C-alpha positions in Angstrom: 0.4 0.1 0.1 3.2 2.3 0.9 5.1 1.0 -1.8 4.8 3.9 -4.0 6.6 5.9 -1.6 9.7 3.9 -2.3 12.9 5.4 -3.9 14.9 8.7 -3.7 13.4 11.9 -3.9 14.2 15.7 -4.2 10.8 17.6 -2.0 10.0 20.9 -2.8 7.9 23.9 -1.0 5.0 24.5 -3.1 6.6 27.7 -4.3 9.6 25.6 -5.9 12.6 25.9 -3.5 14.1 22.9 -2.1 12.6 21.8 1.5 15.2 18.8 1.7 16.4 15.2 0.3 14.7 11.7 1.5 15.5 8.4 0.4 12.5 5.6 0.8 13.9 1.7 1.0 12.4 -1.5 2.0 14.3 -3.0 4.6 13.6 -6.3 6.7 12.7 -8.4 3.8 10.7 -5.8 2.7 8.4 -5.6 5.9 9.8 -2.0 6.8 10.2 1.1 5.0 12.8 3.0 6.0 12.8 6.9 5.2 15.8 9.1 5.0 15.4 13.0 5.4 18.5 15.5 4.9 17.1 18.9 5.2 19.3 22.4 4.0 18.3 23.8 7.7 20.4 20.9 8.9 17.4 18.8 9.9 17.7 15.1 9.4 15.3 12.2 10.4 14.5 8.7 9.8 11.3 7.3 9.9 10.1 3.6 10.0 7.0 2.8 8.7 5.1 -0.6 9.4 2.0 -2.3 8.8 0.8 -3.2 12.3 -0.7 -7.0 11.5 -2.1 -7.0 15.2 -4.2 -3.8 14.5 -4.8 -3.9 10.9 -2.8 -0.3 10.7 0.3 1.1 9.4 2.3 2.9 11.9 5.0 5.3 11.9 7.9 6.3 14.3 9.4 9.4 13.2 13.0 10.7 15.1 15.5 13.2 14.1 18.6 15.0 15.1 16.4 18.0 17.3 15.5 15.4 19.4 11.8 15.3 18.1 9.6 12.0 17.4 6.2 11.1 16.6 3.9 8.3 16.6 1.5 8.2 13.7 -1.3 5.4 13.0 -4.0 5.0 9.9 -4.1 3.8 6.1 -5.4 3.8 3.1 -7.8 6.6 2.6 -9.5 7.9 -0.5 -6.4 6.2 -2.4 -4.0 8.1 0.3 -2.0 7.2 3.0 -3.0 9.2 6.3 -1.4 8.7 9.4 -2.4 10.9 12.3 -0.9 10.6 16.3 -1.0 13.3 19.1 2.0 14.7 20.8 2.9 13.8 23.9 2.7 17.1 25.8 -0.3 19.3 26.1 0.2 22.5 25.4 0.9 24.9 29.0 -1.4 27.7 27.7 -4.5 25.9 26.5 -3.8 22.3 28.3 -4.4 20.5 24.5 -2.4 18.1 23.2 -1.6 18.9 19.6 -2.3 16.5 17.1 -1.0 15.7 13.7 -1.9 14.3 10.2 0.1 13.4 7.6 -1.1 12.6 4.2 0.9 11.4 1.8 -0.8 11.0 -2.4 1.1 9.0 -5.4 0.2 11.7 -8.1 0.0 10.4 -12.2 3.0 12.2 -13.1 5.0 9.8 -10.3 5.9 12.4 -7.7 4.3 11.9 -4.5 3.1 14.9 -2.4 3.0 15.1 1.5 0.6 17.0 3.2 0.9 17.7 7.0 -1.2 19.4 8.9 -1.6 20.4 13.0 -5.0 20.9 14.8 -4.6 22.5 18.2 -8.3 22.2 18.8 -8.5 18.7 19.6 -9.3 17.9 15.6 -12.4 20.3 15.2 -9.7 22.4 12.5 -6.3 22.0 10.5 -3.5 24.4 9.7 -0.8 23.3 7.2 2.7 22.9 8.4 3.9 21.2 5.8 3.8 20.9 1.5 6.2 19.1 0.1 6.3 18.0 -3.7 8.4 14.3 -3.4 10.5 14.3 -7.0 12.6 12.0 -8.8 16.2 13.8 -9.3 16.5 14.5 -13.1 17.6 11.6 -14.7 16.7 9.3 -11.6 14.2 6.5 -11.8 13.8 6.9 -8.0 15.9 3.7 -7.0 
C-alpha cells in the first residue's frame, strides 16, 4: 500500500525551493519502509513505517537530530496514505495536545505529495505545517 513512496527523492515546497532530500527503502525483508531525510536547514531524521498485523493499521515512528519524535497510525483512505497522532505534551496555555495528520498521495506524473497538518483544538480545525512535492532527481528512476 505504501510502496509508491519508495525511491530517491528531491522534496520541494509549493513555491519551488528545496525542502530536503529523502531516500525511502524497503528493509527487513520488505516489511518496513525506512525513510532517510536531510534538509538544507540541517535537520536529519528517519522514519520507520510498518503495517501492524495485530491492529490492521500502518504505523510510523519518526526521530530526528533535534530530539523530536512522532508516532502516527492510520492507513489508506480514498487512495492516499493518511497517518495521524497526538503529541505527548499538552500545550501549557491551553492544556490541549497538538494533533498531527500527514497525508501522502501518489500523483499520475510519478511524484508524491506529502501534506502535513496540525490541530491545536482537538481536531476541529487543521492548519498546514508542511506541503512537499516528492520528485525523483533528474535522470533518476528513484531506485
